[in-house]
N, C-alpha and C positions, 0 to 999 in steps of 0.2 A: 904469503899471508901478511907479511909486513906492509906490502903495498896496499892491500885491502884495508888494513887498519888505518893507514895514512889517508886513503881515499875517504873513508867514513868520517874521519876527524874533520876533514875539510868540507864535507857535505852538511854538517850541522851548522845552522846559522850562528854567528858569533854571539848574538844576544840570547841564544838558547843553551849555550854551553853551561854545563853544570846543573841543568834542570832536568827532571825526569819527564821527558817528552814522550808522547805516544803518537802512533800513526795518525796523521791528519791535524796534529796540533800546529797552529800558526801563531807564534808569539806576536802580540801587539807591540809595535815599536813605540818610541817616545811620543811621536805626534799622534798616533792612533790611540794609545792608551790615555793620553791627556784629553783628547776629544771625547772618548768613550766615558771617562769618569765625570766629565763636566756635563755631559748631555743625558746621562742615564742614571736611574736609581740602581744602586748595587745591592740587591737583595738575594739572600741565600735561602735554601730550602729548610734550614733549621729555624727560620723565623727571624734571624738576625739581619742586620744591614750595615753597610759601611757608608759613611758620608765623607766626601772629599770636598773641602771648601776651596774656592779659587785663591785664597790667601795661604794655603798650605795647612789649614786646620784639618784634623782628622778625628773621627769618632766612629767606634763600632758600637752599635746599639743592639744589645741582646734582646731576645724574644720577650723577656719580662720587663724591659725598659732600662736595665742597668747600662751604664756607658763606660767605655774605655777610650780615653782621649789622648791625643798626641799631635804630632806634626808629621806630615808626609812630604816626600820628595820623589820625583820621577827621574831615574837615572837615564843616561844617554842610550842605554840598551833596552829601555822599556820597563826595567824592574821598578816596582813601586815599594819604597822603603818607608817604614813608619817608626818614629821614635816616640814611644808612649811616655806619658808624664810619670809613670811608676818606674822608669829606668829601663824597661824592656824594649827591645827593638827587633824588627824583622823586615825581611824583604819578600815580596810576592811577585809572581809573574802572571799576567793575564794572557790567555791564549784563546783563539777562536778555533773551534773544531766543528766543521760543518756549519750549522746554524746556531750552535751554542757558544757561549763565552764562559770560560772557567777561570777560576783563580787557582794557581798552583803555589803551595807554600814551599819553604826551603826543605822540608822533610819529604816532599814529593806528594803530599796529600792534595787531592783535587776537590774543589768545591764549585759545582756548577751554579751559575746564576739563574734566578727565576726570570 
């Protein structure tokens, strides 16, 4: 049993460690997530969207137009971390699962992109 646990621990990609992954999830690495965020609109099904500027500026625009702004950085493992102007911070992971791209937050909540 111990060997099975060790085998599973090594089977999980390093950049996926600690994230609640599901079958088929393929985390976007640093290069892929950078390209994805610069080339695509990041829109969610709740009507909100994230904007990532090339200079590190970040804004989440709620469905009603309110904004939460901050600065983002992309870690070497592909995590996208945001430091908001209100002092709150968080890191997210973008994954591809089949034809879909999803954002997974640190709590394990999954947000498919439109």
